[in-house]
MIZA-435277 format. One record per atom (N, C-alpha, C): atom name; x negated, y, z negated; residue in one letter. Coordinates in nm, 4 decimals. Atoms other than C-alpha are relative to their C-alpha. Example, Ala and Ser with C-alpha at 12.3 -4.5 7.8 and 13.67 -1.06 7.14 Angstrom:
BEGIN
N:-0.0890:-0.1190:0.0000:A
CA:-1.2300:-0.4500:-0.7800:A
C:-0.0900:0.1200:0.0000:A
N:0.0820:-0.1190:0.0060:S
CA:-1.3670:-0.1060:-0.7140:S
C:0.0770:0.1090:-0.0730:S
END
This chain:
BEGIN
N:0.1339:0.0643:0.0559:M
CA:-0.4065:14.4856:5.0692:M
C:-0.0090:0.0047:0.1964:M
N:0.0662:-0.0183:-0.1294:L
CA:-0.6572:14.4474:5.3684:L
C:-0.0234:-0.1804:-0.0169:L
N:0.0493:0.1594:-0.0577:L
CA:-0.6145:14.0338:5.4705:L
C:-0.0539:0.0690:0.1173:L
N:0.0752:0.0362:-0.1625:V
CA:-0.6972:14.0933:5.8271:V
C:-0.0904:0.0786:0.0049:V
N:0.1306:-0.0570:0.0235:F
CA:-0.9675:14.3103:5.7743:F
C:-0.1070:0.0069:-0.1118:F
N:0.1000:-0.0315:0.1607:P
CA:-1.1597:14.2446:5.4457:P
C:-0.0970:0.0699:0.0464:P
N:0.0821:-0.0854:0.0121:L
CA:-1.3897:14.4658:5.3708:L
C:-0.1409:-0.0775:-0.1072:L
N:0.1198:0.0809:0.0148:V
CA:-1.7814:14.3622:5.3216:V
C:-0.0148:0.0674:-0.1548:V
N:0.0794:-0.0581:0.1605:T
CA:-1.9562:14.4113:4.9397:T
C:-0.1149:0.0470:-0.0294:T
N:0.1312:0.0605:0.0166:D
CA:-2.2800:14.3783:5.0664:D
C:-0.0659:0.1788:0.0796:D
N:0.0189:-0.0611:-0.0597:V
CA:-2.3101:14.7502:5.2088:V
C:0.0588:0.1620:-0.0924:V
N:-0.0407:-0.0622:0.1104:A
CA:-2.2710:15.0821:5.0436:A
C:0.1425:0.0735:0.0280:A
N:-0.0643:-0.0387:-0.0578:Q
CA:-1.9998:15.2179:5.2672:Q
C:0.0863:-0.0950:0.0792:Q
N:-0.0983:0.0890:-0.0978:P
CA:-1.7410:14.9646:5.4287:P
C:0.0875:0.0369:0.0579:P
N:-0.1117:-0.0645:-0.0864:A
CA:-1.4805:15.1790:5.5842:A
C:-0.0570:0.1581:0.0049:A
N:0.0649:-0.1551:-0.0549:A
CA:-1.5343:15.5084:5.7940:A
C:0.1181:0.0322:0.0491:A
N:-0.1501:-0.0145:-0.1021:F
CA:-1.2506:15.6971:5.9689:F
C:-0.1360:0.1582:0.0619:F
N:0.0208:-0.1331:-0.0831:M
CA:-1.3361:15.9982:6.2176:M
C:0.0316:0.1063:-0.0634:M
N:0.0279:-0.0818:0.0173:R
CA:-1.4054:16.3226:6.1186:R
C:0.1247:0.1251:0.0620:R
N:-0.1199:-0.0684:-0.1201:V
CA:-1.1318:16.6072:6.2591:V
C:-0.0809:0.1048:0.0039:V
N:0.1137:-0.1083:-0.0590:C
CA:-1.3528:16.8476:6.4649:C
C:0.0738:0.1017:-0.0816:C
N:-0.0523:-0.1359:0.0362:H
CA:-1.3954:17.1725:6.3321:H
C:0.0636:0.0240:-0.1708:H
N:-0.0398:-0.0315:0.1205:S
CA:-1.3184:17.0800:5.9619:S
C:-0.0540:-0.0265:-0.1061:S
N:0.1034:0.0525:0.0431:A
CA:-1.4697:17.0333:5.6652:A
C:0.0090:-0.1153:-0.0497:A
N:-0.0303:0.1238:-0.0061:D
CA:-1.5866:16.7177:5.5706:D
C:0.0861:-0.0783:-0.1165:D
N:-0.0807:0.0918:0.0776:E
CA:-1.3818:16.6186:5.2770:E
C:0.1574:0.0394:0.0386:E
N:-0.1545:-0.0147:-0.0455:H
CA:-1.0329:16.7491:5.5079:H
C:0.0141:-0.1863:0.0271:H
N:0.0158:0.1108:-0.0468:R
CA:-0.8505:16.4120:5.5365:R
C:0.1761:0.0538:0.0686:R
N:-0.1553:-0.0115:-0.0204:T
CA:-0.5235:16.3843:5.7239:T
C:0.0900:-0.0877:-0.0571:T
N:-0.0195:0.0847:0.0110:A
CA:-0.2514:16.1955:5.6261:A
C:-0.0674:-0.1615:-0.0406:A
N:0.0486:0.1227:-0.0923:V
CA:-0.3353:15.8741:5.8162:V
C:-0.1252:-0.0366:-0.0860:V
N:0.1295:0.0506:0.0889:Q
CA:-0.6937:15.8788:5.6618:Q
C:0.0181:0.0004:-0.1503:Q
N:-0.0030:-0.0058:0.1475:Q
CA:-0.6016:15.9601:5.3018:Q
C:0.0925:-0.1465:-0.0251:Q
N:-0.0715:0.1572:0.0307:A
CA:-0.3679:15.6189:5.3684:A
C:-0.0909:-0.0814:-0.0529:A
N:0.0900:0.0761:-0.0256:V
CA:-0.6673:15.4586:5.4557:V
C:-0.0886:-0.0571:-0.1459:V
N:0.0348:0.0183:0.1325:V
CA:-0.8517:15.5567:5.1431:V
C:0.0552:-0.0504:-0.0661:V
N:-0.1319:0.0065:0.1201:D
CA:-0.5798:15.5054:4.8982:D
C:-0.0241:-0.2061:0.0357:D
N:-0.0110:0.1913:-0.0359:L
CA:-0.5497:15.0855:5.0820:L
C:-0.1513:-0.0032:-0.0705:L
N:0.1444:0.0207:0.0679:V
CA:-0.9818:15.1167:5.0151:V
C:-0.0257:-0.0322:-0.1554:V
N:0.0313:-0.0153:0.1243:V
CA:-0.9643:15.2172:4.6594:V
C:0.1201:-0.0874:-0.0477:V
N:-0.0451:0.1221:0.0749:A
CA:-0.6676:14.9769:4.5798:A
C:-0.0559:-0.1349:0.0129:A
N:0.0762:0.1162:0.0167:E
CA:-0.9100:14.6767:4.6979:E
C:-0.1076:0.0174:-0.0953:E
N:0.1192:0.0266:0.0543:G
CA:-1.1408:14.7860:4.4545:G
C:-0.1179:0.0901:-0.0179:G
N:0.1084:-0.0555:-0.0206:F
CA:-1.3554:14.9813:4.5661:F
C:-0.0389:0.1844:-0.0100:F
N:-0.0746:-0.1472:0.0701:E
CA:-1.4355:15.3797:4.4966:E
C:0.0000:0.0727:0.1750:E
N:-0.0366:-0.0625:-0.1070:S
CA:-1.3364:15.6506:4.7534:S
C:-0.1301:0.0357:0.0550:S
N:0.1350:-0.0481:-0.0738:E
CA:-1.6904:15.7623:4.8121:E
C:-0.0443:-0.1268:0.1202:E
N:0.0589:0.0807:-0.0848:Q
CA:-1.7485:15.4573:4.9939:Q
C:0.1014:-0.0112:0.1354:Q
N:-0.0348:-0.0676:-0.1683:V
CA:-1.5438:15.5544:5.2983:V
C:-0.0354:0.1037:0.0553:V
N:0.0526:-0.1260:-0.0921:E
CA:-1.7295:15.7486:5.5325:E
C:0.0346:0.0597:0.0851:E
N:-0.0660:-0.0677:-0.1228:T
CA:-1.6435:16.0160:5.7177:T
C:-0.1065:0.0285:0.0783:T
N:0.0697:-0.0116:-0.1049:V
CA:-1.8103:16.0257:6.0422:V
C:0.0210:0.1192:0.1013:V
N:0.0398:-0.0796:-0.1020:E
CA:-1.9068:16.3018:6.2982:E
C:0.1309:-0.0601:0.1338:E
N:-0.1248:0.0927:-0.0554:R
CA:-1.6441:16.2407:6.5891:R
C:-0.1344:-0.0739:0.1198:R
N:0.1320:0.0900:-0.0988:N
CA:-1.9552:16.1474:6.8574:N
C:-0.0574:-0.1390:-0.0808:N
N:0.0799:0.1138:0.0798:A
CA:-2.1250:15.9438:6.6058:A
C:0.0636:-0.0771:-0.0724:A
N:-0.0636:0.0878:-0.0184:F
CA:-1.8414:15.7577:6.5392:F
C:0.0353:-0.0775:0.1029:F
N:0.0122:0.0677:-0.1658:Y
CA:-1.8043:15.6351:6.9138:Y
C:-0.1298:-0.0734:-0.0601:Y
N:0.1191:0.1050:0.0505:E
CA:-2.1486:15.5123:6.8493:E
C:-0.0052:-0.1287:-0.0765:E
N:0.0120:0.1007:0.1191:K
CA:-2.1233:15.3311:6.5072:K
C:0.1130:-0.1134:0.0443:K
N:-0.1009:0.1196:-0.0398:M
CA:-1.7967:15.1602:6.6571:M
C:-0.0319:-0.0743:0.0889:M
N:0.0483:0.0953:-0.1358:K
CA:-2.0043:15.0333:6.9692:K
C:-0.0429:-0.1403:-0.0609:K
N:0.0667:0.1415:0.0870:G
CA:-2.2040:14.7989:6.6990:G
C:-0.1184:0.0324:0.0677:G
N:0.1282:0.0258:-0.0098:P
CA:-2.5329:14.6916:6.7525:P
C:-0.0202:-0.0424:0.1468:P
N:0.0435:0.0122:-0.2256:A
CA:-2.6875:14.7037:7.1520:A
C:-0.0618:-0.1486:-0.0241:A
END
């Protein structure tokens, strides 16, 4: 359950994780897969979890300027 961090429903991809450097986009570590599984358990599709390149991930996590 995502009680502490509920996901919004008005965006295409309400969750994201950092892509492992030098790996295929579809590669997921066990922890990343566990996050995807939690999101799916909340009624979302696995495609709604965005895979983000490392530097882009850091920028995304900074939030709006």
